[in-house]
Every structure is written in C-alpha cells, then in structure tokens.
Phi, psi and omega in degrees: 000314181294325181293315180295325178293322179296316180292321180288341182282013175101009181300316180298318179297324179293318178296315179298317179296320178296315178297319178294321179296317179296316179298316179297317179300313181298318180294312183295319178301321178291330182269316189243324189325224185298332187281351182089177184284094178069011181244131179275155181304321181299323179292324180291325187262357186293333180261008182257135175210187180229163183209141177262126181229153178283159176259132177247130180273136178251117178258144179247124177077191179233153178296168179303161181304135181096356179232155176214156177270130173275084187302325182288346182253009178295130179255131182240130177229117354283155180283334181227153177231161177258129177249136176247133180184187178289146182307315182298321180288321182294329179300331184275350185258122179246345180197165169242153182238152177276164169293160183298139173249117181280115181255010185294339181243008182270128180238005175212162180305133185221148176247128181240146171257117187228148181272161177272143174295131180307136182269123183297132177067010176276138177282321181203150174234133188299323179232124179265341178242141182235139173267128181234122175260119184252107180282124178244131178231162175287128180283153184252000000 
C-alpha cells in the first residue's frame, strides 16, 4: 500500500525529470560548455604560441655632469621574457622595452624595478616587472 502511494505521489515523474535533466546537461555541455559555442578548445588554441624575446632598457637623459652610465654593464633581470599571442602577431615582435628610466639625477649605481611597456596584441607576458641595475661611475 505504501509503495503504490509512493509511486502515485509523483516518483515516476521525478525519475523522468531527472533523466531529462541529465540528458539536457550532457547535450548543452557539448554545445556550449567549456568548449565555447560550437568551437573546440583545439580550434581556439591552434593559432596561439609563445616566443622568448630579450628585454631592452630605455634610459632617459644623462647623469649629472661628471658622471656617466656604463651602458655595457647594465644588468637586467630577467634578461628575456616569454610572450604568448597569435602566431602572426608574434612574428612582428623582436623585443620588449621597459618604460623610461630617468637617469638625470642618479650619481651612483642604482637598482630600479620598472615595468615593461605593454606589448600590442600579446595575450600574456611572463614578467611584467623587470629589475634593472644601472651602473653609474665618475667620468674621467
């Protein structure tokens, strides 16, 4: 008696609704879910790659009179970064540059933390901040 009352109480409808919900979920996940609207992950990533490029430091001005920058001894950390982007865009990029470092008032070796100028059309750059050691010596 209790079993028939349980079945008549909508149990069959609940099971059918659950099966329809699972079927709908599986279908929708395949169409829209993680893969995008009808696009597979492989299709999204096929034109994306990475490239290792050097970092170039941009200095503004010259130190005060009697001092000079030893440009050949500038230390950059990291010296190279990884750029992620579309293949066509990466072909055009040969280096990344820092924002300008003003050396007009520096009279001794100094280390600066400086950001990289945003790279046009890059999806990601491995390091956005660069440590730059700028050696300043007394000129002779």
